[in-house]
C-alpha positions in Angstrom: -18.8 23.8 82.6 -20.7 25.0 79.2 -21.3 22.9 76.4 -20.9 25.0 73.0 -21.8 23.7 69.8 -19.3 24.1 67.0 -19.9 23.3 63.0 -22.2 21.2 61.7 -24.5 21.1 65.1 -23.3 17.3 65.6 -19.8 18.5 67.4 -19.3 19.8 70.8 -16.7 21.5 73.1 -16.2 22.2 76.6 -15.3 25.2 78.4 -15.6 26.8 82.0 -18.5 28.1 82.8 -17.3 31.8 82.6 -17.0 32.1 78.9 -19.7 33.1 76.1 -20.1 32.4 72.4 -21.2 34.3 69.8 -21.6 33.7 66.0 -19.0 36.0 64.1 -20.0 34.6 60.6 -21.6 31.3 59.2 -18.2 29.3 59.9 -16.8 31.0 62.8 -18.0 30.9 66.4 -16.4 33.6 69.2 -15.7 32.2 72.6 -15.1 35.2 75.1 -15.9 36.1 78.9 -16.6 39.3 78.1 -15.5 41.6 81.1 -13.4 43.6 78.7 -13.2 44.8 75.1 -9.6 43.8 74.5 -9.4 40.5 76.2 -8.5 37.6 74.6 -10.7 35.8 72.2 -10.9 32.3 70.7 -12.2 31.5 67.7 -13.3 28.2 66.3 -14.0 27.2 62.9 -14.8 23.9 61.0 -13.4 22.5 57.5 -14.4 19.8 55.9 -12.0 17.5 53.8 -12.8 14.4 51.7 -10.2 11.7 52.3 -9.3 10.6 48.9 -10.3 6.9 47.9 -8.2 4.4 49.3 -6.1 6.4 52.3 -6.3 4.9 55.8 -7.1 6.7 59.0 -3.5 5.7 59.9 -2.0 7.3 56.7 -4.1 10.7 56.9 -2.7 10.7 60.6 0.7 11.2 59.0 0.3 13.6 56.2 -1.3 15.1 59.4 1.5 15.1 61.0 4.0 16.4 57.9 2.0 19.5 57.7 2.9 19.9 62.1 6.3 19.9 61.0 5.8 22.4 58.6 5.0 25.0 61.6 7.9 22.8 64.2 5.2 21.4 65.5 4.2 17.7 67.0 1.0 16.2 66.9 -0.6 14.6 69.5 -2.5 11.6 69.1 -5.7 11.2 71.0 -8.5 8.1 71.1 -10.8 10.4 68.4 -8.5 13.1 67.3 -5.1 14.4 66.5 -4.2 18.1 67.0 -0.7 20.2 66.8 -0.2 24.0 68.0 2.1 26.6 67.2 2.3 30.4 66.7 0.8 32.5 64.1 2.3 35.9 62.7 -0.2 36.4 59.9 -1.8 39.6 61.5 0.7 42.5 62.6 0.1 43.8 66.0 -1.6 40.7 67.0 -0.9 37.8 69.0 -2.1 34.8 67.9 -1.6 31.2 69.2 -3.5 28.7 66.9 -4.4 24.7 66.9 -5.3 22.3 63.8 -7.2 19.5 65.3 -8.2 16.0 62.6 -11.7 15.2 64.4 -13.3 12.8 62.2 -13.6 13.9 58.2 -13.2 17.7 59.8 -10.4 19.7 60.2 -11.5 22.3 63.5 -9.0 25.3 63.3 -8.9 27.2 67.2 -7.2 30.1 67.4 -6.6 33.1 70.4 -6.3 36.6 69.2 -4.8 39.0 71.6 -3.2 42.5 71.7 0.4 42.0 70.5 3.4 42.2 73.6 0.2 40.7 76.0 1.2 37.0 75.3 3.4 36.3 78.3 0.4 38.0 80.5 -1.5 35.9 83.2 -4.8 36.5 82.0 -3.1 35.4 77.9 -1.4 32.3 80.0 -5.3 31.3 81.6 -6.7 31.6 78.1 -4.1 29.1 76.6 -4.6 26.6 79.3 -8.3 26.7 78.9 -7.9 26.7 74.9 -6.2 23.7 75.3 -8.8 21.9 77.7 -11.8 22.8 75.2 -9.1 21.1 72.0 -9.4 18.0 73.6 -12.6 18.0 74.9 -14.0 18.1 71.3 -16.5 15.1 70.9 -19.5 14.3 69.0 -23.2 15.8 70.3 -24.3 12.1 70.9 -21.4 11.9 73.9 -23.8 14.1 75.9 -26.1 12.5 78.5 -28.7 15.6 77.1 -28.1 17.5 74.3 -28.3 21.0 76.3 -25.7 23.5 74.8 -25.0 26.8 75.8 -27.5 29.0 73.8 -25.3 31.4 71.5 -25.1 35.6 71.6 -27.0 35.8 68.5 -29.4 33.4 69.8 -30.1 35.5 73.0 -30.1 38.8 70.8 -32.4 37.3 68.7 -35.3 36.3 71.6 -34.5 40.1 73.2 -35.5 41.8 70.3 -38.6 39.7 69.4 -40.0 40.2 73.0 -38.9 43.8 73.0 -41.0 44.4 69.0 -44.3 42.4 70.5 -44.2 44.6 73.7 -43.3 47.7 71.5 -40.6 49.0 73.3 -36.6 49.2 72.9 -34.5 45.8 74.2 -33.1 47.8 77.3 -36.5 48.1 78.8 -37.6 44.7 78.8 -36.0 44.2 82.6 -37.7 46.9 84.3 -40.9 45.6 82.2 -40.8 42.2 83.8 -39.8 42.7 87.3 -42.6 45.3 87.7 -45.2 43.1 86.6 -46.5 44.7 83.7 -45.4 42.1 80.8 -47.2 39.1 82.1 -50.2 41.3 82.0 -49.7 42.9 78.9 -49.2 39.3 77.4 -52.0 38.4 78.3 -54.1 41.0 76.9 -52.2 40.4 73.7 -53.7 36.8 73.8 -56.9 37.4 74.9 -57.0 40.1 72.0 -55.2 38.4 69.4 -53.3 41.4 69.1 -50.8 39.2 66.9 -50.9 38.0 62.9 -52.0 35.0 63.4 -50.8 34.0 60.4 -47.2 34.8 61.4 -45.2 32.1 62.9 -42.6 34.5 63.9 -45.4 36.4 65.7 -46.3 33.2 67.4 -42.8 32.5 68.3 -42.6 35.8 70.0 -45.2 35.5 72.5 -43.4 31.8 73.3 -40.5 33.5 73.8 -42.1 35.9 76.0 -44.2 33.6 77.9 -40.4 31.7 78.7 -38.8 35.2 79.9 -41.6 35.3 82.1 -40.7 32.0 83.4 -37.1 33.2 84.2 -38.1 36.1 85.9 -40.9 34.2 88.0 -38.6 31.2 88.9 -35.0 32.5 88.8 -33.8 28.7 89.1 -34.6 28.2 85.2 -32.3 29.2 82.8 -31.8 29.6 79.4 -30.0 26.7 77.1 -30.2 25.5 73.4 -31.7 21.6 72.8 -30.3 20.3 69.8 -31.3 17.1 68.8 -32.8 14.6 65.7 -36.0 17.1 66.0 -33.8 20.6 65.0 -32.7 23.3 67.5 -34.7 25.0 70.2 -34.1 27.4 73.3 -35.5 25.7 76.0 -35.3 26.4 79.7 -33.3 24.1 82.4 -34.1 23.9 85.7 -30.7 24.5 88.2 -28.2 22.2 86.7 -30.8 18.7 86.8 -31.7 17.0 83.5 -35.0 18.7 83.9 -36.1 21.0 81.0 -39.1 22.7 79.6 -40.0 24.2 76.5 -41.8 27.6 76.7 -42.0 28.6 73.1 -43.3 24.9 72.1 -45.8 25.2 74.7 -47.1 28.3 73.6 -46.9 27.2 69.9 -49.0 24.0 70.8 -52.0 25.8 72.4 -52.0 28.6 69.6 -52.3 25.6 67.0 -55.3 24.1 68.8 -57.0 27.3 69.7 -56.9 27.2 73.0 -57.5 29.8 75.9 -54.4 30.4 77.2 -54.2 31.9 80.8 -50.6 33.0 81.2 -50.5 33.4 85.1 -51.8 29.8 85.4 -49.8 28.1 82.9 -46.5 29.9 84.6 -47.4 28.6 87.9 -48.8 25.0 86.6 -45.5 24.6 84.4 -43.4 24.9 87.7 -45.7 23.1 89.6 -45.1 20.1 87.4 -41.0 20.6 87.6 -41.4 20.8 91.4 -43.7 17.3 90.9 -40.9 15.6 88.7 -38.3 16.5 91.5 -40.0 15.1 94.3 -40.8 12.1 92.6 -36.9 11.2 91.9 -35.3 12.7 94.3 -32.3 10.9 93.0 -32.9 12.8 89.7 -29.6 13.4 87.7 -27.5 16.4 88.0 -25.4 17.5 85.3 -22.2 18.7 84.8 -22.9 21.1 81.8 -24.6 24.5 81.3 -25.0 25.6 84.5 
């Protein structure tokens, strides 16, 4: 299972592990499987509404139920949300199924788009069932044991471009560069010779990202997650599906800030040893049901 960040960053939605996400724009998240160009796509947008003074939750729900009737739909009332669903014909040649969800002081629009005429296919039916479960899973970020979220395509694209620019190559060449072992040696040279703008914060982040990518290649049990908490948002690495994570970007930023000499290979091994030591110390370490 994966956790997707939606709306204001304080709301999440759960989906199966074969889905990915990307930001279509500032307000809309796309959720998709990425198996074909013509596959159904789920979109999620959050709108904030100001309830009129004196209007109770019960009255707001009744108004929402009246809106549902306009679409010939009935509301489903759950402990922390109310929703209804309907087919939309707003776009020609596109089949759309829409959920409107009242969640707190927000209206969340969740829609599925597919080619017209495919609405009866097994693929669309499966997506519709997945979407229903996603809608019912909407909850607060605070409900998570640990705030580990699925990174968006945009997050990972930024990371790959930053690392590629650091090494002076195309992003498509990064895999072979790390697999060959050349990337770690080159990162060490860049750090030793200070081949970066020391006043450029983006360059420091790129060095941290390059170190994080090295960790993933050296230790495949690590994978990227997005940590969102009171301190902000940061890409981190999670070990398998355990409640264990490390922050390679912050690790490099802190050492650069303190003018420490960084031995890349030593730091890679030391960090992974610390993870292993943590696991050995507590054999009952928590397994998470999400983002793996």
